[in-house]
C-alpha angles and dihedrals in degrees: 000000000000126000093257089053093049089047090052091048096049087048092049093051093045091052090051091049092048090049087051089052094051091048093047093045089055091047089048090050091048093050092049092048092046091052091055087080096054133068123279088230101099092169097062100027110096089215092040099085091045093051092045089049094049090046089052094046096049090044091054093048088048090052091048093050091048090051090050089055092050089050093048089052088053091050089050090053091051090049089053093048095046097247098103111120096029121107116248094216106042103013096233122133116274109229116257091234088061094045088049095052093038109024091183095053112138099183136053119245093262095053092042090059 
């Protein structure tokens, strides 16, 4: 892949992650607002554990999406500095197929294993 193709791939992945963040933020807000009309006693409320689980699950997905945006921003910085596609451990090139699948990859497949 060429630098412009990598740049486009990183931008595409980042846009997808940012859309997920927006969607998950809305979902988290809806869960919190919906739980305002229930009791604060998750342990004894039959719906409490479900609401707590949903809130925790969405919170974890939101954290993952935010981390992905950070990783993609770091990949963009590596691209700008000319180090994108080089393994941070061994310094060898990362295969294009790996970078296509995981644009924020920092390690070659050997070092990742």
